[in-house]
C-alpha positions in Angstrom: -29.3 -87.1 4.8 -32.3 -88.5 3.1 -31.3 -87.1 -0.3 -28.0 -89.1 -0.4 -29.9 -92.1 0.5 -32.3 -91.6 -2.4 -29.5 -90.9 -4.9 -26.9 -93.5 -3.7 -27.5 -97.2 -2.9 -25.2 -96.8 0.2 -25.2 -93.3 1.4 -21.9 -91.6 0.8 -20.2 -94.3 -1.3 -19.8 -94.5 -5.0 -18.2 -97.3 -7.1 -14.7 -96.6 -8.4 -16.0 -96.3 -12.0 -18.4 -93.5 -11.0 -15.7 -91.6 -9.3 -13.3 -92.1 -12.2 -16.0 -90.8 -14.6 -16.5 -87.8 -12.4 -12.7 -87.1 -12.3 -12.7 -87.2 -16.1 -15.5 -84.9 -16.3 -13.9 -82.4 -13.8 -10.7 -82.5 -15.8 -12.5 -81.9 -19.1 -14.5 -79.1 -17.4 -11.4 -77.4 -16.2 -9.9 -77.7 -19.7 -13.1 -76.1 -21.1 -12.8 -73.2 -18.7 -9.3 -72.6 -19.5 -9.6 -72.7 -23.2 -12.9 -70.7 -23.2 -11.0 -68.0 -21.3 -8.1 -68.1 -23.7 -10.7 -67.6 -26.6 -12.0 -64.5 -24.8 -8.5 -63.2 -24.1 -7.7 -63.7 -27.7 -10.8 -61.5 -28.7 -12.6 -64.6 -30.0 -15.8 -64.3 -27.8 -17.9 -66.1 -30.3 -15.7 -69.2 -30.1 -16.0 -69.3 -26.2 -19.8 -68.9 -26.5 -20.1 -71.6 -29.2 -18.1 -74.0 -27.1 -20.1 -73.5 -24.0 -23.4 -73.8 -25.8 -22.3 -77.0 -27.6 -21.1 -78.4 -24.4 -24.4 -77.8 -22.7 -26.5 -79.0 -25.6 -24.5 -82.3 -25.8 -24.8 -82.7 -22.0 -28.6 -82.3 -22.1 -28.7 -84.8 -25.2 -26.7 -87.4 -23.2 -28.8 -87.0 -20.2 -32.0 -87.2 -22.1 -30.8 -90.3 -23.9 -30.4 -92.1 -20.6 -33.0 -94.8 -21.3 -31.2 -95.5 -24.7 -27.9 -96.1 -22.8 -29.4 -98.8 -20.7 -27.9 -101.6 -22.9 -24.5 -100.0 -22.5 -24.7 -98.8 -18.9 -27.0 -101.4 -17.4 -29.8 -99.7 -15.6 -28.7 -96.0 -16.0 -29.5 -94.4 -12.7 -29.9 -90.7 -12.7 -26.5 -90.3 -11.1 -24.8 -92.2 -13.8 -26.7 -90.3 -16.5 -25.4 -87.0 -15.0 -21.9 -88.3 -14.9 -22.0 -89.4 -18.5 -23.6 -86.1 -19.5 -21.0 -84.0 -17.6 -18.1 -85.9 -18.9 -19.4 -85.9 -22.6 -20.5 -82.3 -22.6 -17.4 -81.0 -21.0 -15.1 -83.1 -23.1 -16.7 -82.1 -26.3 -16.8 -78.4 -25.3 -13.2 -78.5 -24.4 -12.3 -80.1 -27.8 -14.3 -77.5 -29.7 -12.9 -74.6 -27.7 -9.4 -75.8 -28.5 -10.1 -76.2 -32.2 -11.6 -72.8 -32.4 -8.7 -71.2 -30.4 -6.1 -72.9 -32.7 -8.0 -71.9 -35.8 -8.3 -68.3 -34.5 -4.6 -68.2 -33.7 -3.6 -69.6 -37.1 -5.7 -67.0 -38.9 -4.3 -64.3 -36.8 -0.7 -65.5 -37.5 -1.4 -65.6 -41.2 -2.9 -62.0 -41.0 0.2 -60.7 -39.2 2.5 -62.5 -41.6 0.7 -61.0 -44.6 0.7 -57.5 -43.1 4.4 -57.5 -42.0 6.9 -56.0 -44.6 9.6 -58.3 -45.6 13.2 -57.1 -45.0 14.3 -58.3 -48.4 11.6 -56.3 -50.2 13.0 -53.4 -52.1 11.9 -49.9 -50.9 10.2 -47.9 -53.8 12.4 -45.1 -55.1 
């Protein structure tokens, strides 16, 4: 199709580095999906939303910074900018969702520990 010809130098083929970066992005995105849902299941909806919004904001920033990445990437084609934006946004969102989930779990565990009576505590007479 003409769209593929416009996006890719040789229609239907991508260099191995591009495919590897997309695989990394997909893996990070799956991690973000899972940890965001774990945040929701734990009742920490805000953590899920913060992770998704942060992931999107970073992806937009990386995509917009495409011309600044030319010294690193060479001529940053639109496809490469999207790959980097997807991988960076998804990876950062996944990391943030995991940190927020672990922090929420630690707080919840401390709260339960504090509220649980100790068996060695004496009963009031």
